[in-house]
N, C-alpha and C positions, 0 to 999 in steps of 0.2 A: 762502511765504517759507521756503525750506529752506537759504538761504545762511548762511554763517558770516561774521561781521564780521572785518575786519582790525584787529588790536589793536596799540596802542602802550602798553607797560608802562613806567612811569616811577617809579623808586625808586632811591635812593642806596645801599641795602643790596644789594650785588652777589649775595650768596648767595640772599637772598629773591627778587630779581628773576629770577635764572637758574633757580631751582627752579620758580617759578610759570610762567615762560615755557615751560619743558620740559613741565610738566603740561598747559598750555593747548595746546601744539603736539600733544601726544599725543591730546588731545580732538579735534583737527582744525582748530584755529584757526591763522591766519597771524599770527605775533607778532614784533614788533620790540621791543627794549629801549632804554631811555635811562637814564643814571645821574644826570641833572640836568635841571632845568627848561630851561636853555639848549639842551642837547642835544635835548630833546624838541621845542622850537620849531624847531630846525634840521631835524629829521626831518620835522616836519609841513609845513614849507615845501617839502621835496623830494619827499615821498611822500603818497599819499592814505590816510588811516586813517578807520575808522568810529567806533571807541571808543578813548578814552584811559583807562587805569587809572592814577591819579595819586596818589602819596604826598603828604600834606600837609606833613610835616616833612622838609625837605631843606635842606642848606647852600646858600648862594648864593641863587638864585631859589627862593622857597618854592613849595609847591604852590598856594597861593592866588594868588600873583603869576603863576605859570605859567597857572593857570586863567583869570585875567583876560586875559592875552595870547591864549590860545586862543579865548576868546569874542570878542575884537575882530578876530581875523584868520581864524578857521576856524569860522564860525557853525554849520555843519551837523554838527559832531563832538559826540558825547555823551561826557561825562566822568564817571567814577566815582571819587570820592575815597577814599583809604585813609588811616587814621590809626592809629598804634600807640601813641599817647601819651594817649589818652582826652581829646583836645582837642576836645570837642564844639562849643565856640564857633567854632573854625576851620572845622569841618565845616558848621556852620550858615551861616557866611559863604560857604562854597563853594556851598551850595545857593542862597543869595541871588544869587550871581554866575552861576548857571545850570548848576551840576553836576546830573547826573541823580540821583545818590544818593551816600551815603557809607557806608563800612563800617569797622568797627573791626578792626585787625590784632591778633592773627591772626583771620582769618575762615574759615569752612568753605569749602572749595573749591567744593562743589556750590552753595552759596548765591551765591558770586561768579559762577559760570557762569549761574545764574538771572538775576542782576542784569545781566550782560552781554547776555543774550538779550533781556531786557525793554528795555534801553536801545537795542539794535539795532532792535527792533520799532518803537519810537518814531521813531528816525531813518529807518528804511525807509519808514514810513507818511508822514512829513513829506516825504521826498524824492519819494515817489510823488505826493503832492498837488502839489508844485512842478512835476514833469514834466507832469502833466495841465494845470496852469494855463499853463505855457509852450506846450503844444500848442494849447490853446484860443486863446491870444494869437496864435500863428502862424496858425492857421486864420482868425481874425478879420481879421488883416492881409491874408491872401490873398484873402478874400472882398471886402474893401474895394477891393483892387487890381483884381479882376475886374469890379466894378461900374463902375469909372471907365475 
């Protein structure tokens, strides 16, 4: 698995989002940004992403509300929550809702990259199991059709 995931970086702080996106792109990732939860949901509806890096504290749709929407509509996407406000209870709530992990802002860039790669490995392995199950199901159907 040498592939790099396609990332959606969601943060209302433009400077932070742009700086992080630039570093991730320099590392080789394909990165899109969104300044709000609603913009993130619109982008997720229009494009395929592997990992969402999502700020918890945002005006409008919060990171927790955005995560809840992502979980209901985009099950296969892994989400890493970021919080700069020491709001551990929100981060824990995010984990309950299915976030892969949460990190405190500011976090070390290398640590974030490790978390992105770990989350992508989980997603890739789950997707691979699904592909194998779908293939088995198709083969079973073909075998039944041949018998009759």
